[in-house]
C-alpha positions as CSV (number, residue, x, y, z in Angstrom):
1,M,0.0,0.0,0.0
2,A,1.2,3.5,-0.8
3,N,1.7,6.1,1.9
4,V,0.7,9.7,2.2
5,Y,4.1,10.8,1.0
6,D,3.7,8.8,-2.3
7,V,0.3,10.5,-2.8
8,A,1.7,13.9,-2.0
9,A,4.6,13.4,-4.4
10,Y,2.2,12.3,-7.2
11,I,0.0,15.4,-6.6
12,L,3.0,17.7,-6.7
13,K,4.4,16.1,-9.8
14,K,1.0,16.6,-11.6
15,L,0.2,20.1,-10.4
16,G,3.5,21.6,-9.4
17,S,4.1,24.0,-6.5
18,M,1.2,24.7,-4.1
19,T,0.5,25.8,-0.5
20,A,0.8,23.2,2.3
21,M,-2.9,23.7,3.0
22,K,-3.9,23.0,-0.5
23,L,-1.8,19.8,-0.6
24,Q,-3.4,18.6,2.7
25,K,-6.9,19.1,1.2
26,L,-6.1,17.4,-2.1
27,V,-4.6,14.5,-0.1
28,Y,-7.8,14.4,1.9
29,Y,-10.1,14.3,-1.1
30,S,-7.9,11.7,-2.8
31,Q,-8.4,9.5,0.3
32,A,-12.1,10.1,0.5
33,W,-12.8,9.3,-3.1
34,S,-10.6,6.3,-3.1
35,L,-12.7,4.9,-0.2
36,V,-15.8,5.5,-2.3
37,W,-14.7,4.6,-5.8
38,D,-12.1,1.9,-5.0
39,D,-13.5,0.6,-1.7
40,K,-10.1,0.9,-0.1
41,A,-7.9,3.5,1.6
42,L,-5.2,5.1,-0.5
43,F,-2.8,5.4,2.4
44,I,-2.8,4.3,6.1
45,E,-1.8,7.5,7.8
46,Q,-4.5,9.0,10.0
47,M,-6.5,12.1,9.0
48,E,-7.5,14.6,11.7
49,A,-10.0,17.4,11.9
50,W,-7.9,20.5,12.6
51,A,-9.3,24.0,12.8
52,N,-8.4,24.8,9.2
53,G,-9.8,21.5,7.9
54,P,-8.6,17.9,7.5
55,V,-4.9,17.3,8.0
56,V,-2.6,14.3,7.9
57,P,-0.4,15.0,10.9
58,A,2.5,13.1,9.5
59,L,2.5,15.2,6.3
60,Y,2.1,18.4,8.4
61,E,5.2,17.5,10.4
62,Y,7.2,16.7,7.3
63,Y,6.5,20.2,5.9
64,Q,6.3,22.1,9.1
65,G,7.3,25.7,8.7
66,K,6.9,25.7,5.0
67,F,4.1,27.6,3.2
68,Q,4.8,26.7,-0.4
69,I,5.5,23.1,-1.3
70,N,7.4,22.1,-4.4
71,S,8.2,18.4,-4.0
72,C,8.0,15.4,-1.7
73,T,11.4,13.7,-1.9
74,T,10.3,11.1,0.7
75,G,7.4,10.0,-1.6
76,N,7.6,7.6,-4.6
77,P,4.7,8.1,-7.0
78,S,5.6,5.0,-8.9
79,L,4.4,2.9,-5.9
80,L,0.8,4.0,-6.8
81,T,-1.2,1.5,-8.8
82,S,-2.8,2.6,-12.1
83,T,-6.2,2.6,-10.3
84,E,-4.9,4.8,-7.5
85,R,-3.4,7.2,-10.0
86,E,-6.7,7.4,-11.9
87,T,-8.5,8.2,-8.7
88,I,-6.1,10.9,-7.8
89,D,-6.3,12.3,-11.4
90,E,-10.1,12.5,-11.1
91,V,-9.7,14.3,-7.8
92,L,-7.2,16.7,-9.3
93,N,-9.4,17.3,-12.4
94,F,-12.2,18.5,-10.1
95,Y,-10.5,20.1,-7.1
96,G,-7.0,20.9,-8.5
97,D,-7.7,24.4,-9.8
98,K,-9.4,25.5,-6.6
99,S,-7.6,27.7,-4.0
100,S,-6.5,26.4,-0.7
101,Q,-9.1,28.6,1.0
102,W,-11.9,27.4,-1.2
103,L,-11.0,23.8,-0.4
104,S,-10.8,24.5,3.3
105,D,-14.1,26.3,3.3
106,L,-15.7,23.3,1.4
107,T,-14.4,20.8,4.0
108,H,-15.9,23.0,6.8
109,K,-19.4,22.4,5.2
110,E,-19.0,18.6,5.0
111,D,-20.1,16.0,7.6
112,P,-16.8,14.1,8.1
113,W,-15.0,17.3,9.4
114,L,-18.0,18.7,11.1
115,S,-18.7,15.5,13.0
116,A,-15.1,15.1,14.1
117,R,-15.1,18.7,15.3
118,K,-18.3,18.3,17.4
119,G,-18.0,20.1,20.7
120,L,-15.1,22.3,19.6
121,A,-15.4,26.0,19.1
122,P,-14.5,27.5,15.6
123,G,-10.8,27.9,15.5
124,E,-10.2,25.7,18.6
125,R,-7.4,23.2,18.3
126,G,-8.5,19.6,18.0
127,N,-7.0,16.3,16.8
128,Q,-10.1,14.1,16.5
129,E,-9.7,11.5,13.8
130,I,-11.8,11.7,10.6
131,T,-12.5,8.0,10.1
132,H,-12.6,6.1,6.9
133,A,-16.1,5.1,7.7
134,A,-17.2,8.7,8.0
135,M,-15.6,9.7,4.7
136,A,-16.9,6.7,2.8
137,E,-20.5,7.2,4.1
138,Y,-20.6,10.9,3.4
139,Y,-18.9,11.0,0.0
140,G,-20.6,7.8,-1.1
141,S,-24.0,9.5,-0.5
142,L,-23.2,12.4,-2.9
């Protein structure tokens, strides 16, 4: 199975430089739609509901302190299967031209993030997991 760095490397290879926040959201949507379309997780790393939207803490730590991201040298996009690449490509076709703020705002309207943030004030720090089940159920119903 690929990891989040492989997915990030593939996204950056396809779209080029982007903000760390946009990369996090594209990784999130790639995971969500893989759960729906392919009936399996794209990567094993946990997704959490942070104040600015879904975040993979491992990816955040890797890029900590960086605003603009150009590459992911830890990731190997060739480890992705053709089905995984097709899923990510579809996600990038739909979400790839959107701004990081637009993507963050969208996640703030969707059940997986909202449910995981239940009980937290807007902007309050939190690290509740956004489960695969929550993502599959919500995005599968769209």
